[in-house]
C-alpha positions as CSV (number, residue, x, y, z in Angstrom):
1,M,-10.6,-148.7,-166.0
2,W,-10.3,-149.1,-162.2
3,K,-6.5,-149.8,-162.9
4,V,-6.4,-146.2,-164.6
5,I,-8.3,-144.5,-161.8
6,G,-5.9,-146.1,-159.2
7,D,-2.8,-144.9,-161.2
8,R,-4.5,-141.3,-161.3
9,L,-4.9,-141.2,-157.6
10,S,-1.5,-142.4,-157.0
11,G,-0.2,-139.5,-159.2
12,I,-2.2,-136.9,-157.3
13,R,-1.0,-138.3,-154.1
14,L,2.7,-138.3,-155.2
15,R,2.5,-134.8,-156.4
16,L,0.8,-133.6,-153.2
17,L,3.6,-135.6,-151.2
18,F,6.2,-133.8,-153.1
19,L,4.7,-130.4,-152.7
20,Y,4.0,-130.7,-148.9
21,V,7.7,-132.0,-148.5
22,G,8.9,-129.2,-150.4
23,I,6.6,-126.7,-148.2
24,L,8.0,-128.3,-145.1
25,F,11.3,-128.4,-146.5
26,A,11.3,-124.6,-147.2
27,I,9.8,-124.1,-143.8
28,L,12.8,-125.8,-142.4
29,I,15.3,-123.7,-144.4
30,S,13.2,-120.7,-143.5
31,V,13.6,-121.6,-139.9
32,Y,17.4,-122.3,-140.2
33,I,17.7,-119.0,-142.0
34,G,15.6,-117.6,-139.3
35,T,18.1,-118.8,-136.7
36,V,21.1,-117.6,-138.5
37,Y,19.3,-114.1,-138.9
38,G,18.1,-114.3,-135.2
39,S,21.9,-114.8,-134.2
40,Y,22.9,-112.1,-136.6
41,H,20.5,-109.7,-135.3
42,N,21.3,-110.3,-131.7
43,Y,24.9,-109.6,-132.5
44,L,24.1,-106.3,-134.6
45,E,21.7,-105.3,-131.5
46,E,24.2,-105.9,-129.0
47,E,27.3,-104.4,-130.7
48,G,25.1,-101.7,-132.0
49,Q,24.1,-100.6,-128.3
50,K,27.6,-100.4,-127.5
51,I,28.5,-98.3,-130.6
52,Q,25.3,-96.3,-130.1
53,Y,26.4,-95.4,-126.4
54,T,30.0,-94.4,-127.7
55,V,28.3,-92.1,-130.3
56,E,25.9,-90.5,-127.8
57,S,28.8,-90.2,-125.0
58,V,31.1,-88.4,-127.3
59,L,28.5,-86.3,-128.7
60,D,27.1,-85.2,-125.3
61,R,30.7,-84.5,-123.9
62,L,31.5,-82.4,-127.0
63,D,27.9,-80.5,-126.7
64,H,28.9,-79.9,-122.8
65,D,32.3,-78.4,-123.6
66,I,30.9,-76.1,-126.4
67,E,27.8,-75.1,-124.3
68,Q,30.3,-74.1,-121.6
69,M,32.2,-72.1,-124.2
70,D,28.9,-70.4,-125.1
71,Y,28.0,-69.7,-121.5
72,I,31.2,-67.9,-121.0
73,L,30.6,-65.9,-124.1
74,L,27.0,-64.9,-123.3
75,D,28.2,-64.0,-119.7
76,A,30.7,-61.7,-121.0
77,I,28.1,-60.0,-123.6
78,S,25.6,-59.6,-120.7
79,D,28.1,-57.4,-118.7
80,E,27.0,-53.7,-119.5
81,S,30.5,-52.5,-118.9
82,L,31.7,-54.5,-121.9
83,I,28.8,-53.3,-124.3
84,S,29.3,-49.8,-123.1
85,A,32.9,-49.8,-123.9
86,L,32.3,-51.3,-127.4
87,K,29.7,-48.7,-128.3
88,E,32.0,-46.2,-127.2
89,L,35.0,-47.4,-129.2
90,R,32.6,-47.8,-132.2
91,S,31.1,-44.2,-132.0
92,E,34.1,-42.4,-131.0
93,K,36.5,-41.8,-133.9
94,N,38.9,-39.2,-132.5
95,M,39.2,-41.1,-129.1
96,T,42.6,-40.2,-127.2
97,E,45.0,-42.9,-126.4
98,K,44.5,-42.5,-122.5
99,R,40.7,-43.1,-123.0
100,K,41.2,-46.2,-125.4
101,Y,43.7,-47.6,-122.7
102,E,40.9,-47.3,-120.1
103,L,38.3,-48.8,-122.2
104,T,40.9,-51.8,-123.1
105,N,41.2,-52.3,-119.2
106,I,37.4,-52.3,-118.7
107,V,36.9,-54.9,-121.5
108,S,40.0,-57.0,-120.0
109,D,38.4,-56.7,-116.6
110,C,35.2,-58.2,-118.3
111,I,36.6,-61.2,-120.0
112,V,39.3,-62.1,-117.6
113,T,37.4,-64.5,-115.2
114,E,38.0,-67.6,-113.4
115,S,35.9,-69.7,-115.8
116,S,37.5,-68.1,-119.0
117,I,41.0,-68.6,-117.7
118,R,40.6,-72.2,-116.3
119,T,38.3,-73.4,-119.3
120,L,39.5,-71.7,-122.3
121,H,42.8,-71.4,-124.3
122,R,41.6,-68.0,-125.0
123,L,38.9,-65.4,-124.8
124,S,39.1,-62.5,-127.2
125,V,37.1,-59.2,-128.0
126,F,37.8,-57.3,-131.0
127,T,36.2,-54.9,-133.5
128,S,36.5,-54.2,-137.1
129,D,38.3,-51.0,-136.4
130,S,41.4,-53.0,-135.0
131,F,40.5,-53.1,-131.3
132,F,41.8,-56.2,-129.8
133,V,41.8,-57.7,-126.3
134,T,42.6,-61.0,-125.1
135,T,42.9,-63.2,-122.0
136,N,46.0,-65.3,-123.2
137,V,49.5,-63.7,-122.8
138,D,50.7,-65.6,-125.8
139,K,49.8,-63.4,-128.9
140,K,51.7,-61.7,-131.8
141,A,53.2,-58.4,-131.6
142,Y,50.5,-56.7,-133.6
143,P,47.3,-58.9,-133.5
144,A,45.1,-55.9,-134.4
145,K,46.2,-55.9,-137.9
146,M,45.1,-59.5,-138.6
147,I,41.3,-58.6,-137.9
148,E,40.7,-57.9,-141.5
149,N,41.9,-61.2,-142.5
150,I,39.8,-63.3,-140.2
151,W,37.7,-65.5,-142.8
152,W,34.6,-65.9,-140.4
153,L,33.8,-62.4,-139.8
154,S,31.2,-62.3,-142.6
155,K,29.8,-65.6,-141.4
156,A,29.3,-64.2,-137.9
157,R,27.6,-61.1,-139.4
158,M,25.2,-63.5,-141.5
159,K,24.4,-65.3,-138.1
160,K,23.3,-61.8,-136.5
161,G,24.5,-62.8,-133.1
162,E,23.9,-66.5,-133.3
163,K,26.9,-68.5,-132.5
164,V,29.4,-69.6,-135.2
165,L,31.3,-72.8,-134.4
166,L,34.8,-73.5,-136.2
167,G,36.5,-76.7,-136.5
168,P,39.9,-77.4,-135.4
169,G,42.7,-74.9,-136.8
170,A,45.8,-73.0,-135.6
171,D,45.6,-70.1,-133.3
172,P,45.8,-67.0,-135.5
173,W,46.4,-64.8,-132.5
174,G,49.4,-66.7,-130.8
175,R,52.9,-67.3,-131.6
176,Q,52.8,-71.0,-130.8
177,R,50.0,-71.5,-133.4
178,A,48.2,-74.0,-131.1
179,Q,45.5,-76.2,-132.4
180,V,42.0,-75.0,-131.2
181,I,38.2,-75.1,-131.9
182,T,36.4,-71.7,-132.0
183,L,33.2,-70.5,-130.9
184,A,32.6,-66.8,-131.8
185,R,29.6,-64.5,-131.8
186,L,28.7,-61.0,-133.3
187,V,28.3,-58.3,-130.6
188,R,25.2,-56.2,-131.4
189,D,23.5,-53.2,-129.5
190,P,20.6,-53.7,-130.6
191,G,20.8,-55.0,-134.2
192,K,24.2,-52.8,-134.8
193,E,27.4,-54.4,-135.0
194,I,29.8,-53.2,-132.1
195,G,32.3,-56.0,-132.0
196,F,33.2,-59.7,-132.0
197,I,33.7,-62.0,-129.2
198,E,35.5,-65.4,-129.5
199,A,36.3,-68.2,-127.2
200,Q,39.1,-70.8,-128.1
201,L,39.3,-74.3,-126.6
202,D,42.4,-76.6,-126.9
203,F,42.0,-79.2,-129.5
204,E,43.6,-81.6,-127.1
205,K,40.3,-81.6,-124.9
206,V,38.5,-83.0,-128.1
207,R,41.0,-85.5,-128.4
208,E,40.5,-86.4,-125.0
209,I,36.7,-86.5,-125.3
210,C,36.9,-88.8,-128.3
211,S,39.6,-91.2,-126.8
212,V,36.4,-93.2,-125.6
213,A,35.9,-94.4,-129.0
214,E,39.7,-95.6,-129.5
215,S,38.6,-99.1,-130.2
216,F,36.3,-97.8,-133.0
217,R,36.9,-95.8,-136.1
218,I,35.3,-92.1,-135.1
219,T,34.6,-89.3,-137.5
220,V,33.0,-85.9,-136.2
221,L,31.6,-83.5,-138.7
222,D,30.9,-80.0,-138.5
223,E,27.3,-78.7,-139.6
224,N,28.8,-77.9,-143.1
225,G,30.1,-81.7,-143.4
226,Q,33.8,-80.6,-142.7
227,I,35.8,-83.0,-140.7
228,F,35.8,-81.7,-137.1
229,Y,37.8,-84.9,-135.7
230,T,38.8,-88.1,-136.8
231,N,41.1,-90.9,-135.7
232,S,41.3,-92.5,-139.1
233,G,44.6,-91.1,-140.0
234,A,45.5,-89.1,-143.0
235,D,44.5,-91.7,-145.7
236,G,41.3,-89.9,-146.5
237,T,39.2,-92.4,-144.6
238,G,37.5,-89.5,-142.7
239,N,36.3,-88.2,-145.9
240,Q,34.8,-91.3,-147.1
241,D,33.2,-91.9,-143.7
242,A,31.1,-88.7,-144.4
243,M,29.5,-90.8,-147.3
244,V,27.3,-92.8,-145.0
245,L,25.2,-89.5,-144.2
246,D,24.1,-89.7,-147.9
247,Q,22.6,-93.0,-147.6
248,E,19.0,-93.6,-146.6
249,E,19.9,-95.9,-143.7
250,R,22.3,-94.1,-141.4
251,N,22.4,-96.6,-138.7
252,G,23.1,-100.2,-139.6
253,I,25.6,-101.6,-141.9
254,W,27.6,-100.2,-144.9
255,E,30.4,-101.2,-147.2
256,N,33.8,-99.4,-146.4
257,P,34.9,-98.2,-150.0
258,A,38.4,-98.2,-148.8
259,T,38.5,-101.8,-147.8
260,G,35.3,-103.3,-149.2
261,K,34.4,-104.8,-145.9
262,Q,31.2,-104.4,-144.1
263,E,31.1,-102.3,-141.0
264,L,28.5,-101.5,-138.4
265,V,27.9,-97.8,-138.3
266,R,25.9,-95.5,-135.9
267,T,25.5,-91.7,-136.3
268,A,24.0,-88.9,-134.3
269,V,23.5,-85.2,-134.9
270,S,23.4,-82.6,-132.1
271,S,20.5,-80.3,-132.2
272,E,22.5,-77.7,-130.2
273,T,25.8,-77.5,-132.3
274,G,24.9,-79.4,-135.5
275,L,27.9,-81.7,-134.9
276,K,27.4,-85.0,-136.5
277,C,29.3,-88.0,-135.0
278,L,30.0,-91.3,-136.9
279,V,31.3,-94.5,-135.2
280,F,32.2,-97.8,-137.2
281,Q,33.1,-101.4,-136.1
282,E,34.1,-104.0,-138.7
283,N,31.4,-106.6,-139.0
284,S,33.0,-109.8,-137.7
285,F,29.9,-111.7,-137.2
286,W,30.7,-114.1,-140.4
287,D,34.2,-114.9,-139.2
288,S,33.5,-116.0,-135.7
289,S,29.8,-117.3,-135.4
290,L,28.7,-118.8,-138.8
291,G,30.5,-122.2,-138.5
292,I,28.7,-123.2,-135.3
293,V,25.6,-122.2,-136.6
294,W,26.0,-123.8,-139.8
295,N,26.9,-127.4,-138.4
296,T,24.1,-127.2,-136.1
297,G,21.6,-126.2,-138.7
298,V,22.3,-128.8,-141.2
299,F,21.7,-131.3,-138.8
300,A,18.7,-130.2,-137.6
301,V,17.3,-129.5,-141.0
302,M,18.2,-133.1,-142.4
303,S,16.4,-134.7,-139.1
304,V,13.2,-132.7,-139.4
305,A,13.0,-133.3,-143.1
306,L,12.8,-136.9,-142.7
307,L,10.1,-136.7,-140.1
308,S,8.2,-134.5,-142.5
309,I,8.0,-136.8,-145.4
310,I,6.5,-139.4,-143.0
311,L,3.9,-137.0,-141.7
312,A,3.2,-135.8,-145.1
313,A,2.4,-139.1,-146.6
314,V,0.0,-140.1,-143.7
315,F,-2.2,-137.0,-143.7
316,I,-2.1,-136.2,-147.6
317,H,-5.1,-138.4,-148.4
318,R,-7.5,-136.8,-145.6
319,I,-6.4,-133.3,-146.7
320,L,-6.9,-133.5,-150.5
321,K,-10.6,-133.2,-150.9
322,P,-11.8,-130.5,-148.6
323,L,-8.7,-128.1,-149.6
324,L,-9.8,-128.6,-153.2
325,E,-13.5,-127.4,-152.6
326,L,-12.1,-124.7,-150.3
327,K,-9.9,-123.4,-153.3
328,Q,-12.9,-123.0,-155.4
329,V,-14.9,-121.3,-152.9
330,L,-12.0,-118.8,-152.4
331,E,-11.8,-118.5,-156.5
332,R,-15.4,-117.3,-156.1
333,T,-14.9,-114.9,-153.5
334,D,-15.0,-111.2,-154.3
335,L,-16.7,-108.0,-152.7
336,D,-20.1,-109.0,-153.9
337,T,-20.0,-112.4,-152.6
338,L,-18.3,-111.9,-149.0
339,Q,-21.8,-111.9,-147.5
340,E,-23.0,-115.1,-149.0
341,N,-19.7,-116.9,-148.2
342,G,-20.3,-116.4,-144.4
343,N,-22.3,-119.8,-144.1
344,I,-20.1,-122.1,-146.3
345,S,-19.7,-126.2,-145.7
346,I,-17.4,-128.4,-147.3
347,S,-19.4,-131.6,-148.2
348,G,-17.9,-134.8,-146.9
349,S,-15.2,-133.1,-144.8
350,K,-14.3,-135.3,-141.7
351,I,-11.5,-133.0,-140.5
352,K,-12.5,-130.6,-137.7
353,E,-9.8,-128.4,-138.3
354,I,-10.7,-127.6,-142.1
355,N,-14.4,-126.9,-141.1
356,S,-13.1,-124.6,-138.4
357,L,-11.0,-122.9,-141.2
358,I,-13.9,-122.6,-143.2
359,S,-16.2,-121.1,-140.4
360,S,-13.2,-118.5,-139.5
361,F,-13.5,-117.7,-143.2
362,G,-17.1,-117.0,-143.1
363,R,-16.6,-114.7,-140.0
364,M,-13.9,-112.9,-141.6
365,N,-16.3,-112.2,-144.7
366,V,-18.6,-110.4,-142.1
367,R,-15.9,-108.3,-140.6
368,L,-14.5,-107.4,-144.0
369,T,-18.4,-106.1,-144.9
370,D,-18.4,-104.1,-141.4
371,S,-14.8,-102.7,-142.2
372,I,-15.9,-101.5,-145.6
373,R,-19.0,-99.9,-144.3
374,R,-16.9,-98.1,-141.4
375,E,-14.3,-97.1,-143.7
376,R,-16.8,-95.2,-145.8
377,S,-18.1,-93.5,-142.9
378,A,-14.8,-92.5,-141.6
379,Y,-14.0,-90.9,-144.9
380,Q,-16.5,-88.1,-144.3
381,A,-15.3,-87.5,-140.9
382,Q,-11.8,-87.2,-142.0
383,M,-12.8,-84.7,-144.5
384,N,-14.4,-82.6,-141.7
385,A,-11.3,-83.0,-139.6
386,R,-9.0,-82.0,-142.5
387,F,-11.0,-78.5,-142.4
388,D,-10.7,-78.2,-138.6
389,V,-6.9,-78.6,-138.9
390,L,-6.6,-76.1,-141.7
391,Q,-8.7,-73.4,-139.7
392,T,-6.2,-73.8,-136.5
393,Q,-3.3,-72.7,-138.6
394,I,-4.3,-69.1,-138.8
395,N,-4.3,-68.1,-135.2
396,P,-0.6,-68.8,-134.1
397,H,0.6,-66.6,-137.1
398,F,-2.0,-63.7,-136.5
399,M,-0.8,-63.5,-132.8
400,H,2.8,-63.5,-133.8
401,N,2.4,-60.5,-136.3
402,M,0.5,-58.7,-133.8
403,L,2.8,-59.1,-130.9
404,N,5.6,-58.0,-133.2
405,V,3.5,-54.5,-133.8
406,I,3.6,-54.1,-129.9
407,V,7.3,-54.9,-129.4
408,N,8.4,-52.5,-132.4
409,M,6.3,-49.7,-130.9
410,T,7.8,-50.1,-127.4
411,Y,11.3,-50.0,-129.0
412,E,10.2,-46.7,-130.7
413,G,8.8,-45.2,-127.6
414,E,5.2,-44.9,-128.6
415,L,4.2,-46.2,-125.1
416,Q,0.9,-43.9,-124.8
417,E,-0.7,-45.8,-127.7
418,I,-0.1,-49.2,-126.4
419,P,-3.2,-49.4,-124.4
420,E,-5.4,-48.8,-127.4
421,I,-3.4,-51.1,-129.3
422,C,-4.0,-53.9,-126.7
423,N,-7.8,-53.2,-126.8
424,R,-7.9,-53.7,-130.5
425,L,-5.8,-56.7,-130.1
426,S,-7.9,-58.0,-127.5
427,E,-10.9,-57.7,-129.7
428,N,-9.2,-59.5,-132.6
429,I,-8.1,-62.1,-130.4
430,R,-11.5,-62.9,-129.1
431,Y,-12.8,-63.1,-132.6
432,S,-10.0,-65.4,-133.9
433,T,-10.0,-67.6,-130.9
434,S,-13.7,-68.2,-130.7
435,T,-14.6,-71.8,-131.2
436,R,-18.5,-71.4,-131.3
437,E,-18.5,-71.0,-135.0
438,Q,-16.4,-71.8,-137.9
439,T,-17.9,-69.6,-140.3
440,V,-18.7,-66.0,-140.5
441,T,-20.3,-63.2,-142.7
442,L,-18.3,-61.1,-145.1
443,Q,-19.3,-58.1,-143.0
444,E,-17.8,-59.9,-139.8
445,E,-14.6,-60.6,-141.5
446,L,-14.1,-57.0,-143.0
447,G,-14.8,-55.8,-139.5
448,F,-12.0,-57.9,-138.2
449,I,-9.5,-56.9,-141.1
450,E,-10.5,-53.3,-140.4
451,N,-9.4,-53.4,-137.0
452,Y,-6.2,-55.0,-138.0
453,L,-5.6,-52.2,-140.4
454,I,-6.2,-49.5,-137.8
455,L,-3.3,-51.5,-135.8
456,M,-1.0,-51.7,-138.6
457,K,-1.8,-47.9,-139.1
458,K,-0.6,-47.2,-135.7
459,R,2.8,-49.2,-136.7
460,F,3.5,-47.7,-140.0
461,E,1.9,-44.3,-139.6
462,Y,2.0,-42.1,-142.8
463,K,3.7,-45.2,-144.4
464,L,0.4,-47.0,-144.7
465,E,-2.7,-45.8,-146.7
466,Y,-5.8,-47.9,-147.0
467,E,-9.0,-47.7,-148.4
468,L,-12.3,-49.9,-147.7
469,R,-14.8,-49.7,-150.6
470,L,-17.8,-51.9,-149.6
471,G,-20.4,-52.6,-152.0
472,N,-23.9,-54.0,-151.9
473,L,-25.2,-54.9,-148.4
474,E,-26.5,-58.1,-149.5
475,A,-23.1,-59.4,-150.7
476,S,-21.7,-58.7,-147.4
477,Q,-23.8,-61.4,-145.7
478,I,-22.4,-64.3,-147.6
479,L,-20.7,-67.0,-145.5
480,L,-16.8,-67.6,-145.6
481,P,-14.5,-69.9,-143.2
482,K,-13.3,-67.6,-140.1
483,L,-9.9,-65.8,-141.0
484,S,-9.9,-66.9,-144.4
485,L,-9.2,-63.3,-145.6
486,I,-6.3,-62.1,-143.2
487,P,-3.3,-63.8,-144.9
488,F,-4.0,-61.9,-148.2
489,V,-4.4,-58.7,-146.4
490,E,-1.2,-59.3,-144.3
491,N,0.7,-60.3,-147.6
492,A,-0.6,-57.0,-149.3
493,V,0.8,-54.7,-146.1
494,Y,4.2,-56.6,-145.9
495,H,5.1,-57.5,-149.4
496,P,5.2,-53.8,-150.5
497,Y,6.9,-52.8,-147.6
498,Y,9.7,-55.2,-147.9
499,E,10.0,-55.5,-151.7
500,S,8.8,-52.2,-153.1
501,Q,11.0,-49.0,-153.5
502,S,7.9,-47.1,-152.7
503,E,7.9,-45.3,-149.3
504,I,4.3,-45.5,-149.1
505,I,2.3,-48.8,-148.9
506,R,-1.2,-48.4,-150.6
507,L,-3.9,-50.9,-150.1
508,I,-7.4,-51.2,-151.4
509,I,-10.2,-53.7,-150.4
510,E,-13.1,-53.6,-152.4
511,T,-16.4,-55.8,-152.5
512,G,-19.2,-56.0,-155.0
513,G,-22.0,-58.2,-156.4
514,D,-24.8,-59.9,-154.4
515,S,-25.5,-63.0,-152.6
516,R,-25.4,-65.0,-155.9
517,E,-22.7,-63.3,-157.6
518,W,-20.2,-61.5,-155.7
519,Y,-16.2,-60.7,-155.5
520,L,-13.7,-59.2,-153.0
521,V,-10.5,-57.5,-154.7
522,I,-7.2,-56.9,-152.5
523,R,-4.9,-54.5,-154.2
524,D,-1.5,-53.2,-153.3
525,N,1.3,-51.1,-154.8
526,G,4.3,-53.7,-154.4
527,N,6.2,-55.4,-156.9
528,G,3.3,-57.7,-157.8
529,F,3.8,-61.4,-158.9
530,S,6.1,-62.7,-161.6
531,E,4.7,-65.0,-164.3
532,E,6.8,-67.8,-162.7
533,E,5.4,-67.1,-159.1
534,I,1.8,-67.2,-160.4
535,R,2.3,-70.4,-162.3
536,S,4.2,-72.3,-159.5
537,L,1.5,-71.2,-157.0
538,R,-1.5,-72.4,-159.2
539,E,0.4,-75.8,-159.7
540,K,1.4,-76.1,-155.9
541,M,-2.7,-75.3,-154.9
542,E,-3.9,-77.8,-157.4
543,A,-1.4,-80.5,-156.3
544,Y,-2.0,-79.7,-152.5
545,L,-5.8,-79.9,-152.8
546,G,-5.5,-83.4,-154.5
547,Q,-3.2,-84.4,-151.7
548,L,-5.6,-83.2,-149.1
549,K,-8.6,-85.1,-150.7
550,N,-6.7,-88.5,-151.6
551,S,-4.2,-88.8,-148.8
552,P,-5.2,-90.7,-145.3
553,S,-3.0,-88.1,-143.3
554,F,-3.0,-84.2,-143.7
555,P,-0.1,-83.6,-146.2
556,G,2.1,-80.5,-145.4
557,L,0.1,-79.2,-142.6
558,E,1.8,-77.4,-139.6
559,I,0.4,-75.5,-136.9
560,G,0.9,-71.7,-137.5
561,G,1.5,-72.3,-141.1
562,M,-0.1,-69.6,-143.2
563,G,0.0,-68.5,-146.9
564,V,-2.2,-68.7,-150.1
565,I,-1.8,-72.5,-150.6
566,N,-3.5,-73.2,-147.1
567,T,-6.0,-70.4,-147.3
568,Y,-6.9,-71.7,-151.0
569,A,-7.7,-75.2,-149.4
570,R,-9.7,-73.9,-146.6
571,L,-11.9,-72.1,-149.3
572,E,-12.0,-75.0,-151.5
573,L,-12.8,-77.5,-148.7
574,F,-15.7,-75.2,-147.4
575,S,-17.3,-74.1,-150.8
576,G,-16.6,-77.5,-152.8
577,G,-15.2,-75.4,-155.4
578,A,-18.0,-72.7,-155.5
579,I,-15.5,-69.9,-154.2
580,R,-12.7,-69.2,-156.5
581,L,-9.2,-67.6,-156.2
582,E,-7.3,-65.7,-158.7
583,L,-3.9,-64.0,-158.4
584,R,-2.9,-61.3,-160.9
585,N,-1.1,-58.1,-161.5
586,A,-2.4,-54.7,-162.0
587,P,-1.9,-52.7,-164.9
588,D,0.1,-50.0,-163.1
589,G,2.0,-52.4,-160.7
590,G,1.0,-54.2,-157.5
591,A,-0.4,-57.7,-156.6
592,V,-4.2,-58.2,-157.0
593,V,-6.0,-61.0,-155.3
594,L,-9.4,-61.7,-156.6
595,I,-11.9,-64.0,-154.4
596,K,-15.1,-64.6,-156.1
597,G,-18.4,-66.6,-156.1
598,G,-21.0,-67.5,-158.7
599,D,-20.6,-67.3,-162.4
600,G,-20.2,-63.3,-162.7
601,D,-17.0,-61.7,-163.5
602,V,-15.4,-58.4,-161.9
603,P,-16.6,-55.1,-163.6
604,D,-13.8,-53.3,-165.5
605,S,-13.7,-50.6,-163.0
606,D,-12.7,-53.2,-160.3
607,R,-9.8,-54.2,-162.2
608,R,-7.6,-51.1,-161.8
609,G,-4.4,-51.5,-160.2
């Protein structure tokens, strides 16, 4: 019997010995791998910093030269003489040759400056009516006839005066066909096309800038993904380099599909020009450093492994029993027994460290219990914070629309009415920015909307007709989140204006019911909603609300954001589902937005489009 017990204990010790030796050996292997990884990480970091500096240096210098080109363009456009000359050329169809010659000299004086001559290959101004002036004497005999063949004119028109950056290409105006990059703008006054202005920079300057990366492989792409510059030659490697932008990790290591070798890569994107710079370097770590690291690591692992076997055999007996008891305690631990496990003791344990571990486990149980309680309290505070963030989204959007009204009236010369508009706007700003209360009555919200519609009436005059049909006074005292109706009213004003063929915007706002069952209807005479739009909005509202309730962050929120989805979320959080939102189309055309509370329905008379 005693022999069997002795053999059993020896077997356990042997198994534990192998277990701990295996663990320690795994630790040693991990240390070795960690050493290799550390060396590799340092290599990547040092080389990555060099490449990153090159990327940023190239991109900064390219941005500087392109910004200088844009400065010359803007300086020329800001010259009133140039604008006046282009306007006259645009408006006068039967201009004498003498006058056209005079205007040509005026435009030439505006663009022939020290900076344009010193910096640019060419600065040109032309119109779609074949007027052409340039600063470079190298030009073809009849450059004006080529204007209609310039492919980027439509792109410049779409940009509406913003800059258009074009990659390297042959100068279309010159006989020498020099390689240049181009920056162009549509010239407008205001909002009407009166011409184009184009700055060209010698492509040799781009090569000079990128020469700082001659020890690397460099590719620069424009905002459309086309090659702007590459030193990869004509073997198509530049096009393959662009593939790295499709990878999730753009700064790290990738395998070159052309060579099959690993390369270090760093990328950067310019927020000013949209240029994307990619710099590559072959990963040579495994060729140069691995041998040294391998020999040192093998010797260290073997030495420490031998020492580990001896130490494991000495301490295995003392550790066995208390660890098994601790295992049993851990197996019994769940959320219900966390508090009970705070005062655990292991019988027969003579190892101070084990007892300290058990005490730490008990203290951890207490902290976990407190953490769960705090988590539950924080959840309610988080839901309140979500509501506050949603409400802050309204003010910037409303201010933007109101200021646009004042700007438009200034353009149209209606200056006498601006003081009244400012007073009304001041009242609306005071209402919308007040932080004393988050909820208001329906009557207060409708008063704010009526003031808004008065402002819109000043803007659109006869093109806007609206009617407020206010029902039971009791229903007007229900509470709503502040500024929760204005997004629907804004949509009802602007969507018919931009989408419908009707010249007059007709808007009806109607309330009814009482404090238990009430409704509010907003109708317009626009194109209404398509079935696909209604279905998509409903799906997005439900998905958004689900994220809002379950996510620890605020999904998709952005200060200044507006729209049906955010407003639906505010009403849902405020009422807990008691206020419902419906979107439909009126029978005779136009959109209908229905907001209602209680179980009642809208009378048939209130469903009319």
